[in-house]
C-alpha positions, 0 to 999 in steps of 0.5 A: 065882932066885926070884921075888917075888909081889904080888897088887897092883903099886905105882906104880913096880912098873907104870911098871918093867913097862911099860918091860920091856913096850916092850923086849921088844915093840920086840926080839921084834916082837909084846908079850908082855903081852895088851890085857886085861892091858896095860888093867889094869895101869895100876892095879895089876893086876886082881882075883883077879891075882898078879905075879910079878918077878924083879929084879937085885940092883940093882934092875931088873926082868929078867922079869915074869908074870902069871897070872889064876885067874878061870877056874875052869872053863878053869884060870888064865892066865899070861903072861911077858917078860923082859927080852931082855939077860937070857935064858938065864940061867933066868928064864923057867924060874923064872917059870913054876916059880914060876906052876905054884906059884901056881895054886891047882890046878897047872893052868896055861895058860901064852900065848906071843906070837909062837910063838917057838922059845925058848918052845915048847922052855921049856915042853916041857921043863917038861910042857906041851902045845901047846892052841890057836893065834890067829892075828894077820892083817892087811890093807892098806888103801890103795890102793897096798898093797891087793890089791883095793878094798875092797866096798861094805857090803851088810846083811842086810834089816831092820838098821840101824846107828848108832854106839855112844853112851857111858852108854846101848849098855854094859847092851846091848852087854854083853847081846849080848856074852856071848850072842855068845860064850857059848862063848868062852874070852877074850870071855865072861861081860864086865861093864859095868867091861871096857866102862867100862874100854876107854871110858877107854883113849886109843884109844877111840873110839865112831865106830868102834863099829858096832850092827847094829839089827833093829827095836828089838834090837840084834843085832850089832856091830863094834868097832873099835881104833886102835894109835898113834893118840892124843888131843891131851891124852894127846899128851906122856905117853910111855906114849901115844906109839908109833914105828910107823904107827897101825894099824887093829884089827877089835877085836871082831866079834860077831852075835846067833846068831839072825842068824848065816848072814845075813851081818851079820857080814861085813857088818858087818866090811867096814864097819869096815874101811871106817871104819879105811881112811876115817881114812888108816890103812894096815894093818888086823890081826885076831887068830883062832882057827886052829881058827875056819876059817868066819870064817879064810875070811870073813877072808881073801876079805876080802884077811886074811893070817895076819902073826903067831902066839901060843900056848897052852899047857897043864899039866893035873893 
């Protein structure tokens, strides 16, 4: 079964992919596509992206793969979603083989969300090695579920905090983000457009986006997110409705390298947790690399435990 390859998705394709993602998420317990992919999907996909689709003779979408070829250092990255009722028929294999053919240099990083045994078996059979592991960690926020009440926030001396101001803070935040995550494979080299895309999302709330300053210099931030909470105007939009309780997220925490080791990162994390708790949320999640043991220890001290695991498989040439 040979997938079709598109450089841009039509409105019909976008709707079909969204419906596929919803079915896969409900079946597997985790979304098959990353937040970044889903953010750019409504506009037909991001630039320098290839979309692979497998449809049955009646035109129903059975499988989808997203290939991002922008990272020339680490190599192209991809994610795959296959309709649960169509699994076992070779659709996943044909999509991955198609991704390899579409890779400009033959390299490929293949993300499997949820660390499912079938994905591991398929990746190994096609010559991929397990190269990166990402944890999703969670912590209850309600008093009845929490292993302990949240500690009070104690900011380092000389630090002040305010919330993000739209149309004012995008440039300064982008500069600090890229400085704080200079060596990070996903969070580095962002442009202002990445902020603007997220500002247009129903979940964006500047009241949950905290900026830390030393004097007039931006030195840290905690951007929180709430899954499952929608603006009133979006309540009738099926793409913005959820069948689960609202879930908070430690979306991004960043600190200027000159401030690291002084407790600013944990303080900002805690500040965001208090904010999410004040919204009445029962639980909060975050993502962290398995190898980032320092961050994991901080999160564990704040009551987080591992919930699920995402795996990156790589094909080297």
